[in-house]
Each structure stands twice: as structure tokens, then as C-alpha cells.
C-alpha positions in Angstrom: 0.0 0.0 0.0 1.3 3.4 -0.8 0.2 5.0 2.5 2.8 3.0 4.5 5.7 4.6 2.5 7.3 8.0 3.2 5.8 11.0 1.4 8.7 11.4 -1.0 8.6 7.7 -2.1 4.8 7.9 -2.3 5.0 11.0 -4.6 7.5 9.3 -6.9 5.6 6.0 -7.0 2.3 7.8 -7.6 3.9 9.9 -10.4 5.4 6.8 -12.0 2.0 5.0 -11.8 0.3 8.0 -13.4 2.8 8.1 -16.2 2.5 4.4 -16.8 -1.3 4.7 -17.0 -1.0 7.6 -19.5 1.4 5.6 -21.7 -0.8 2.5 -21.7 -3.9 4.6 -22.5 -2.1 6.5 -25.2 -0.9 3.3 -26.8 -4.4 1.8 -26.7 -6.0 5.0 -28.2 -3.3 5.2 -31.0 -3.3 1.5 -31.9 -5.1 0.1 -34.9 -8.7 -0.5 -33.9 -10.3 -3.5 -35.4 -13.2 -2.6 -37.7 -16.5 -4.5 -37.3 -16.8 -6.3 -40.6 -19.3 -8.9 -39.4 -22.6 -8.5 -41.3 -24.0 -8.3 -44.7 -22.8 -5.7 -47.2 -23.7 -4.6 -50.7 -21.1 -3.0 -53.0 -22.0 0.5 -54.0 -18.8 1.5 -55.8 -15.5 -0.1 -56.6 -12.3 0.0 -58.6 -10.1 -2.9 -59.4 -6.9 -2.7 -61.4 -7.5 1.0 -62.1 -10.9 0.4 -63.7 -14.3 1.3 -62.2 -16.6 -1.6 -61.8 -19.8 -1.2 -63.8 -22.4 -2.3 -61.3 -25.7 -3.6 -62.5 -28.8 -2.3 -60.6 -30.7 -5.6 -60.5 -27.7 -7.8 -59.8 -26.0 -6.6 -56.6 -22.5 -7.7 -55.6 -22.5 -8.7 -52.0 -20.2 -9.9 -49.2 -21.2 -11.4 -45.9 -18.7 -11.8 -43.0 -19.5 -14.0 -40.1 -17.1 -14.8 -37.3 -15.0 -17.1 -39.4 -16.0 -17.2 -43.1 -16.8 -14.8 -45.9 -19.6 -15.5 -48.4 -21.4 -13.5 -51.1 -22.6 -13.1 -54.6 -20.4 -12.0 -57.4 -23.0 -11.2 -60.0 -23.6 -14.8 -61.3 -22.0 -17.2 -58.8 -22.0 -17.5 -55.1 -18.6 -17.5 -53.4 -17.1 -18.4 -50.0 -13.8 -18.5 -48.3 -11.9 -17.8 -45.2 -10.6 -14.5 -43.9 -8.4 -13.1 -41.2 -8.7 -9.7 -39.6 -5.9 -8.4 -37.4 -6.5 -4.8 -36.5 -7.3 -3.1 -39.8 -5.3 -5.7 -41.8 -7.6 -8.1 -43.7 -6.8 -11.1 -45.8 -9.5 -12.8 -47.8 -9.1 -16.2 -49.4 -8.7 -18.6 -50.8 -12.1 -18.0 -52.5 -14.2 -20.8 -54.0 -17.2 -20.1 -56.2 -20.0 -22.0 -57.9 -19.6 -22.5 -61.7 -22.9 -21.3 -63.2 -23.0 -20.6 -66.9 -23.6 -16.9 -67.3 -23.6 -14.6 -70.3 -20.7 -12.6 -69.1 -18.3 -13.1 -66.1 -16.2 -10.0 -66.6 -17.7 -8.1 -63.7 -17.6 -11.1 -61.4 -14.0 -12.0 -62.4 -12.9 -8.4 -61.6 -14.8 -8.4 -58.3 -13.4 -11.6 -57.0 -9.9 -10.7 -58.2 -10.2 -7.5 -56.2 -11.3 -9.4 -53.1 -8.1 -11.5 -53.3 -6.2 -8.2 -53.5 -7.7 -6.6 -50.3 -5.4 -6.0 -47.4 -7.2 -3.4 -45.3 -10.7 -2.9 -43.9 -12.4 0.1 -42.3 -16.0 0.4 -41.1 -18.2 2.8 -39.3 -21.1 0.3 -39.0 -23.0 1.7 -42.0 -20.2 1.6 -44.5 -17.4 -0.8 -45.1 -14.3 0.0 -47.2 -12.0 -2.7 -48.4 -8.8 -1.6 -50.0 -5.7 -3.2 -51.5 -2.8 -2.2 -53.8 -5.1 -2.4 -56.9 -8.6 -2.4 -55.2 -11.0 0.0 -53.5 -14.5 -1.3 -52.7 -17.1 0.7 -50.8 -20.1 -1.2 -49.3 -23.2 -0.2 -47.5 -24.8 -2.4 -44.8 -27.8 -4.3 -46.0 -31.0 -4.2 -44.0 -31.0 -6.6 -41.1 -27.2 -7.0 -40.9 
């Protein structure tokens, strides 16, 4: 107990304790906070490989994160895979998808390629941003997520 120590020792010990607490709190506040990615998201805009994805109104591109897996719809096929989130650092993949015969898979191919490129996530609860060296995807939370 500090009260059994002489005043000078108590003052130094109290000062050191206060400084230690400030350092710990500062490190916690400055550290990368982990975004809440869990939920269902719909892509509202995106670029991959320097090209803007041409989204189709009636065919949304989605992504759903649960506590361990990522799933979604790429425009034609459903996909799933694993992910790891460490602070704001996100790794998705490997990704597996169904093999439906669709008229064009260009959008889906670009979208899934971009997901494999993602290395960072940020979220405010209503919007989710996934970025990588060649990718930037902006999602909005879907109702009920």
C-alpha cells in the first residue's frame, strides 16, 4: 500500500504510476482499432486494377462476413472462403465459387480478383471500405445485418 511509504517515495511512486497509465492509455488509443466487418454488405462502388466496376442495378454484388467465413454473390455465382482480420489488416481467401454458366463473367472476375487483393478494412457500422494495392471497394450495410 502506498500509504505506508514515506511521502517522497509515495509521490515518486504515484507519479510513475500515473505516467505508466497515461502511456498505456495512449498506446491503446493510437493503436489500430479492429473494424467491425461482421454482417451483410452490398457493393455501392468499386475500382479494381484501375478500372471502375460497372455495377448492375438488378444484380447486386455482396459480401457477408461471419465470425470465421466470408460468403457472397459475385453477379452470377456465389462464393465463399476464409478471412483473417488483425487490427485493420484483412486477408481474404482462398475463395471458391459456384460455376454457373452466365452470359458474361467479366464483372464477377474483376470483383473476385479485387477481393483477393484486399489487405485493409475500415468500417463505421453503416459503410465498409476494403482496399488493396489495386482495389478499393465501398459497401453499405444491407438491412437486417
